C-alpha positions as CSV (number, residue, x, y, z in Angstrom):
1,A,-1.3,30.6,-79.6
2,R,-1.2,34.2,-78.6
3,G,1.9,36.2,-77.8
4,I,2.5,37.0,-74.1
5,N,5.1,39.3,-72.6
6,L,5.9,37.3,-69.5
7,F,8.7,39.4,-68.3
8,I,7.0,41.8,-66.0
9,P,9.1,41.3,-62.8
10,S,6.0,40.9,-60.6
11,A,4.2,38.7,-63.1
12,R,2.8,35.4,-61.8
13,L,1.2,33.8,-64.8
14,P,-0.3,30.3,-64.3
15,M,1.0,27.5,-66.6
16,S,-2.5,27.5,-68.2
17,E,-1.5,30.7,-70.0
18,F,0.8,28.6,-72.1
19,Q,-1.7,26.0,-73.0
20,P,-3.7,26.0,-76.3
21,S,-7.3,27.1,-76.3
22,P,-9.9,24.3,-75.9
23,D,-10.8,24.4,-79.6
24,T,-7.3,23.4,-80.7
25,T,-7.7,20.3,-82.9
26,E,-4.2,19.5,-84.2
27,V,-0.8,21.0,-83.8
28,T,2.5,19.9,-85.3
29,F,5.4,21.7,-83.8
30,V,8.0,19.6,-85.5
31,T,7.3,17.2,-88.4
32,D,8.7,13.7,-88.9
33,V,11.9,13.5,-91.0
34,Q,11.1,14.5,-94.5
35,K,13.2,13.9,-97.6
36,F,15.4,16.8,-98.4
37,P,15.2,18.8,-100.6
38,S,12.2,17.3,-102.4
39,Y,9.9,18.2,-99.5
40,L,10.7,21.9,-99.8
41,L,10.7,21.8,-103.6
42,K,7.0,20.9,-103.5
43,E,6.3,24.3,-102.0
44,Q,4.9,26.7,-104.6
45,S,7.1,29.6,-103.4
46,Y,10.2,27.7,-104.6
47,S,8.8,26.3,-107.8
48,T,7.9,29.8,-108.9
49,S,10.8,31.7,-107.4
50,A,12.8,33.9,-109.6
51,G,15.9,33.6,-107.4
52,H,18.4,30.8,-106.9
53,F,16.5,29.0,-104.1
54,V,16.1,25.8,-106.2
55,A,19.7,25.7,-107.2
56,Q,20.8,26.2,-103.6
57,L,18.6,23.4,-102.4
58,E,20.0,21.1,-105.0
59,K,23.5,22.0,-104.0
60,L,22.7,21.3,-100.4
61,S,21.3,17.8,-101.3
62,S,24.9,16.5,-101.7
63,T,25.3,17.0,-97.9
64,Y,21.9,16.8,-96.4
65,E,19.2,14.2,-96.9
66,G,16.6,14.9,-94.2
67,I,14.7,17.9,-92.8
68,R,12.3,18.4,-89.9
69,V,10.1,21.3,-90.7
70,V,9.3,23.4,-87.6
71,K,6.1,25.4,-86.9
72,G,6.6,29.0,-87.9
73,D,5.3,30.9,-84.9
74,G,8.3,33.1,-84.0
75,S,9.8,30.4,-81.8
76,C,11.1,28.2,-84.6
77,F,14.8,28.6,-83.6
78,Y,14.2,27.9,-80.0
79,R,11.9,25.0,-80.8
80,S,14.4,23.5,-83.3
81,L,17.2,23.8,-80.8
82,L,15.2,22.1,-78.0
83,Y,13.9,19.3,-80.2
84,R,17.3,18.5,-81.8
85,L,19.1,18.8,-78.4
86,A,16.7,16.3,-76.9
87,E,17.4,13.9,-79.7
88,L,21.2,14.2,-79.3
89,L,21.0,13.8,-75.6
90,K,19.5,10.3,-76.0
91,S,23.0,9.1,-77.0
92,N,25.1,11.4,-74.8
93,E,24.6,10.8,-71.1
94,A,27.5,13.0,-69.9
95,E,26.1,16.0,-71.8
96,R,22.6,15.3,-70.5
97,V,23.8,15.3,-66.9
98,R,25.8,18.5,-67.6
99,L,22.9,20.4,-69.1
100,L,20.6,19.1,-66.3
101,E,22.8,20.6,-63.7
102,Y,23.0,23.8,-65.7
103,V,19.2,24.1,-65.9
104,K,18.8,23.3,-62.2
105,G,21.1,26.1,-61.4
106,S,19.5,28.6,-63.8
107,L,16.6,29.5,-61.5
108,K,19.0,31.0,-59.0
109,T,20.8,32.9,-61.8
110,L,17.5,34.3,-63.0
111,T,16.4,35.2,-59.5
112,N,19.7,37.0,-58.9
113,L,19.1,39.0,-62.1
114,G,15.7,40.2,-60.8
115,Y,13.2,37.8,-62.4
116,D,10.3,36.5,-60.3
117,E,11.2,33.1,-58.9
118,F,7.6,31.9,-58.8
119,T,7.1,32.7,-62.5
120,M,10.3,31.2,-63.6
121,E,10.1,28.0,-61.5
122,G,7.1,26.5,-63.3
123,F,8.9,26.7,-66.7
124,Q,12.3,25.6,-65.3
125,E,10.7,22.5,-63.7
126,E,9.3,21.4,-67.1
127,L,12.8,21.6,-68.7
128,V,14.3,19.8,-65.7
129,E,11.7,17.0,-66.1
130,L,12.5,16.7,-69.8
131,L,16.2,16.3,-69.1
132,E,15.9,14.2,-65.9
133,V,13.0,12.0,-66.7
134,H,11.7,12.0,-70.2
135,I,15.0,11.7,-72.2
136,P,16.2,8.7,-70.1
137,K,12.9,7.1,-70.7
138,A,13.2,7.8,-74.4
139,T,16.7,6.3,-74.4
140,A,15.3,3.1,-72.8
141,G,12.6,2.9,-75.4
142,E,9.8,3.7,-72.9
143,L,8.7,7.0,-74.4
144,D,8.5,8.6,-77.8
145,L,10.2,12.1,-77.7
146,H,8.6,13.1,-81.0
147,V,5.1,12.6,-79.6
148,L,6.0,14.3,-76.3
149,L,7.4,17.4,-78.0
150,N,4.5,17.7,-80.4
151,D,1.8,17.5,-77.6
152,P,0.3,21.0,-77.4
153,H,-1.0,20.1,-73.9
154,G,2.4,18.8,-72.7
155,I,5.7,20.3,-71.8
156,S,6.9,21.4,-75.2
157,Q,5.7,25.0,-75.1
158,A,7.1,25.6,-71.6
159,C,10.5,24.0,-72.4
160,T,10.7,25.9,-75.7
161,W,9.9,29.2,-74.0
162,Y,12.4,28.7,-71.1
163,C,15.2,28.9,-73.6
164,R,14.4,32.6,-73.8
165,P,15.3,33.5,-70.2
166,L,18.4,31.3,-70.5
167,C,19.4,33.5,-73.5
168,S,18.6,36.7,-71.6
169,A,20.5,35.6,-68.5
170,Y,23.7,35.1,-70.6
171,M,23.3,38.4,-72.3
172,K,22.8,40.2,-69.0
173,T,25.7,38.5,-67.4
174,Y,28.1,39.4,-70.3
175,P,26.6,42.7,-71.6
176,D,29.9,44.0,-73.0
177,Q,29.8,41.1,-75.6
178,F,26.6,42.4,-77.0
179,M,26.0,46.1,-76.5
180,P,28.5,47.2,-79.2
181,F,26.1,45.5,-81.7
182,I,22.9,47.0,-80.3
183,E,21.8,50.4,-81.5
184,S,18.0,50.1,-81.1
185,H,17.9,49.9,-77.3
186,P,19.7,51.9,-74.6
187,D,20.9,48.9,-72.6
188,I,20.9,45.1,-72.4
189,D,17.9,45.0,-70.1
190,A,15.8,46.9,-72.6
191,F,17.0,44.8,-75.5
192,C,16.2,41.5,-73.7
193,K,12.8,42.8,-72.7
194,A,11.9,43.8,-76.2
195,E,13.8,41.3,-78.4
196,V,14.3,38.1,-76.4
197,E,11.7,37.7,-73.7
198,P,8.3,38.3,-75.4
199,S,6.8,35.0,-76.5
200,F,7.2,34.3,-80.2
201,R,9.7,37.1,-80.8
202,E,12.0,35.8,-83.6
203,C,15.5,34.8,-82.8
204,E,18.4,36.8,-84.4
205,Q,22.1,36.3,-84.5
206,L,22.8,37.9,-81.1
207,Q,20.3,35.7,-79.4
208,I,21.8,32.6,-81.2
209,I,25.3,33.6,-80.0
210,A,24.1,34.0,-76.4
211,L,22.0,30.8,-76.2
212,T,24.7,28.6,-77.8
213,S,27.3,30.1,-75.4
214,A,25.0,29.6,-72.4
215,L,24.3,25.9,-73.3
216,R,27.9,25.3,-74.6
217,I,26.7,23.7,-77.8
218,K,27.5,24.2,-81.5
219,V,24.8,25.2,-84.0
220,N,25.5,25.4,-87.7
221,V,23.1,27.6,-89.7
222,V,22.8,27.1,-93.4
223,Y,21.5,30.2,-95.1
224,L,19.0,29.5,-98.0
225,D,18.8,33.1,-99.2
226,G,18.5,32.7,-103.0
227,H,21.3,35.2,-103.7
228,D,23.9,33.0,-105.2
229,A,23.2,29.6,-106.9
230,E,26.9,28.5,-106.5
231,N,27.4,29.6,-102.9
232,V,25.4,28.6,-99.8
233,Q,26.8,30.2,-96.7
234,T,27.0,28.4,-93.4
235,H,27.8,30.1,-90.1
236,S,28.7,28.3,-86.9
237,F,27.7,29.5,-83.5
238,G,29.0,28.3,-80.2
239,E,31.3,25.4,-79.3
240,G,30.7,22.1,-77.6
241,L,30.5,18.4,-77.9
242,L,26.9,18.5,-79.1
243,E,26.5,19.8,-82.7
244,M,23.4,20.4,-84.8
245,T,22.5,22.1,-88.1
246,M,19.6,24.3,-89.0
247,L,18.3,25.6,-92.3
248,Y,17.5,29.3,-92.4
249,R,15.0,30.5,-94.9
250,P,14.1,34.2,-94.6
251,G,12.4,34.5,-91.2
252,H,12.4,30.8,-90.4
253,Y,14.5,27.9,-89.1
254,D,14.1,24.2,-89.6
255,I,16.3,21.2,-88.6
256,L,18.6,19.8,-91.2
257,L,20.0,16.2,-91.0
258,E,23.2,15.2,-92.8
259,K,23.7,12.2,-94.9
260,E,25.1,9.3,-92.9
261,G,28.7,8.2,-93.7
């Protein structure tokens, strides 16, 4: 997929701009659950690493037993969050309804902030459909969310991308929370245009804070950095009834699943 900067206020890009090219043969956005950490230990980069990655993985194995590996295309955090959120909402109807109402109201928020309604509406409708139609069907056993969210011709790309304007909207609504930590851009609009809104721009800590706050969910990030074999840092972002955990490897996020019980 090619990177597209959608946030030109007058832009009116058709949904086809977010579909794969006709020669796309197979795309896996999120894998089935893989055994942790053995799946990662098979990677040559870890078996030959001079750092403490292997020791950190083994330490984490006492808490986590599964991992869903997410496509590394610059959208891995947003995709991980969307996928895991959809899974969790299957068993939490109240939170599904709350987030549905939030997403329905987000179009007005974005329009008030100056974004083009026509451009935003197509992407917003896809996320509304996921929350309003597909997740209830999955809960009833009538639909496989894993298949749906791995379909390159389906709603996955649009829903994943719409997390970006939701993130930007929060940052622009509460700029004083973020500007003290931004040195590379003169204002919050410039930061969002350069660091949040372009397709496949990687997600950093400020974006995580904004998006988890906007959605009112909690995301724990486990940092696999190879620095200290005896210490694996975990940072929590946001607060809410819904909680998920991601594994951060330099430049990439995957979904971690804890051991049951």
